[in-house]
C-alpha positions in Angstrom: -8.3 -31.2 -27.4 -10.7 -30.5 -24.9 -8.3 -31.2 -22.2 -6.6 -28.0 -22.2 -9.6 -25.9 -22.5 -11.3 -27.9 -19.0 -7.8 -26.7 -17.4 -7.8 -23.5 -18.5 -11.8 -23.0 -17.1 -10.1 -24.3 -14.0 -7.3 -21.9 -13.7 -9.8 -18.9 -14.6 -12.2 -19.9 -12.0 -9.5 -20.6 -9.4 -8.1 -17.3 -10.3 -11.4 -15.8 -9.8 -11.9 -17.0 -6.3 -8.5 -16.1 -5.0 -9.1 -12.4 -6.3 -12.6 -12.4 -4.6 -10.8 -13.6 -1.3 -8.1 -10.9 -1.7 -10.8 -8.0 -1.9 -12.9 -9.3 0.6 -9.7 -9.3 3.0 -9.3 -5.8 1.7 -12.7 -4.9 2.7 -12.3 -6.4 6.0 -9.0 -4.7 6.8 -10.5 -1.2 5.7 -13.3 -1.7 7.9 -11.2 -2.6 10.7 -8.9 0.0 10.5 -11.7 2.7 10.4 -12.9 1.8 13.7 -9.3 1.8 15.0 -8.3 4.7 17.0 -4.5 5.3 17.0 -2.4 7.4 19.2 0.3 9.2 17.9 3.8 9.1 19.8 6.4 11.6 20.2 10.1 10.5 20.3 9.7 9.6 24.0 6.9 7.7 23.8 4.5 10.1 25.1 0.9 11.0 23.1 1.0 13.9 21.3 -2.0 16.1 21.2 -3.6 15.9 17.9 -7.1 17.2 16.3 -9.5 15.0 16.0 -10.4 14.1 12.4 
């Protein structure tokens, strides 16, 4: 009877680690995207002049 409880704790720990990994990846991608400086292109592929944000 203790075997299912032990397996349940293992799955819960694994699920928690996967969740933390997912959140860490989201934070890293967010930080990288803030540093990026994208250039908007028009239909011909020329840079558009936009206001700095």
